[in-house]
C-alpha positions in Angstrom: 0.0 0.0 0.0 1.4 3.4 -0.9 1.3 6.4 1.4 -1.2 8.9 0.1 -2.7 12.0 1.6 -6.1 11.3 3.1 -7.2 14.7 2.0 -5.2 17.7 0.7 -6.4 20.8 2.5 -4.5 23.7 1.0 -0.9 23.0 1.9 -1.8 20.6 4.7 -1.6 17.0 3.8 -3.1 14.5 6.2 -1.1 11.3 6.0 -2.6 8.0 7.2 0.4 5.7 7.3 -1.2 2.4 8.5 0.1 -0.4 6.4 2.0 1.9 4.1 5.5 0.7 5.0 6.6 4.3 5.0 9.1 4.4 7.9 9.9 8.1 7.4 6.3 9.2 8.1 6.0 6.8 11.0 9.3 8.2 12.4 8.0 11.8 12.1 4.7 11.0 13.7 6.2 8.9 16.6 8.8 11.7 17.1 6.1 14.3 17.3 4.1 12.1 19.6 7.0 11.6 22.0 7.7 15.4 22.0 4.1 16.4 22.7 3.1 13.6 25.0 6.2 12.9 27.0 4.3 11.2 29.8 3.1 8.6 27.3 6.5 7.4 25.9 5.4 3.8 26.3 2.8 4.2 23.6 5.4 5.0 20.9 6.4 1.4 20.6 2.8 0.3 20.3 2.2 3.0 17.6 5.2 1.7 15.6 4.0 -1.9 15.9 0.3 -1.0 15.1 1.3 0.9 12.0 2.5 -2.3 10.3 -1.0 -3.4 9.9 -3.8 -2.0 7.7 -6.4 0.2 9.3 -9.0 -2.5 9.5 -6.8 -5.1 11.3 -9.1 -5.2 14.3 -12.5 -6.4 13.2 -15.2 -3.8 13.4 -12.7 -0.9 13.7 -11.3 1.4 11.1 -8.3 3.0 12.8 -6.5 6.2 11.6 -3.2 7.6 12.6 -2.7 10.9 10.9 0.4 13.0 10.6 -0.4 16.6 9.5 2.4 18.5 7.8 2.8 22.2 7.1 5.4 22.9 4.4 6.8 19.4 4.8 7.3 19.7 8.6 5.4 17.6 11.1 2.9 20.0 12.6 0.2 17.8 14.2 -1.1 14.4 14.7 -4.5 12.7 15.3 -5.3 9.2 16.3 -8.9 8.0 16.1 -11.1 5.2 15.0 -14.6 4.5 13.7 -16.2 1.7 15.7 -18.8 0.0 13.5 -20.6 -1.9 16.2 -21.3 1.3 18.0 -21.5 3.5 14.9 -19.4 6.1 16.5 -16.0 7.7 16.2 -13.5 7.5 19.1 -10.7 10.0 19.2 -7.6 9.0 21.1 -5.1 11.9 20.7 -4.8 15.3 19.1 -1.6 17.3 19.2 -0.3 20.4 17.4 3.3 21.4 17.8 3.4 24.8 19.5 5.3 26.3 16.5 2.2 25.6 14.3 -0.6 26.5 16.7 -1.3 29.8 15.0 -1.6 28.2 11.5 -5.0 29.0 10.0 -6.7 26.4 7.7 -10.1 27.1 6.3 -10.5 30.1 8.7 -9.9 27.9 11.7 -6.9 27.1 13.9 -5.0 24.0 12.8 -6.3 22.1 15.9 -10.0 22.9 15.1 -9.4 22.1 11.4 -8.0 18.7 12.3 -11.0 18.0 14.6 -13.4 18.7 11.8 -11.5 16.6 9.3 -11.5 13.7 11.8 -15.3 14.0 12.0 -15.6 14.1 8.2 -13.4 11.0 8.0 -15.6 9.1 10.5 -18.7 10.0 8.4 -16.8 8.8 5.2 -15.9 5.5 7.0 -19.6 4.9 7.9 -20.8 5.7 4.4 -18.2 3.4 2.9 -19.4 0.6 5.1 -23.0 1.5 4.4 -23.6 1.9 8.1 -26.6 4.1 9.0 -25.3 7.5 10.2 -28.1 8.2 12.6 -30.0 6.0 14.9 -33.8 6.0 14.6 -35.6 7.2 17.7 
């Protein structure tokens, strides 16, 4: 599987590197994670191990590890999943390097932009799997 931007948003590629075999992107993301979440260093090895598989390795889950770059530099990351059995998204981590926190994308801060893109991805995942988006009351 080749590494492709999930969605190009101006100059902000969102790279989903699960199963891509792209060690440089994984290195950038795990380095950014270690820098911005120093209390969770133990998770970096799990992130590296987990990235070897496709994003549907765990049945019923579509997992995303995103690296967001600005001008080729790692600026942010987002880890989240769509859980089919519960028909919901579950966000794990969001981080934006302090040097990029004033970046504006689509009239929003980079962090808010990433949150909205994550939501759009969960909706795309549900549609791709033909899961109902809203429960009937």
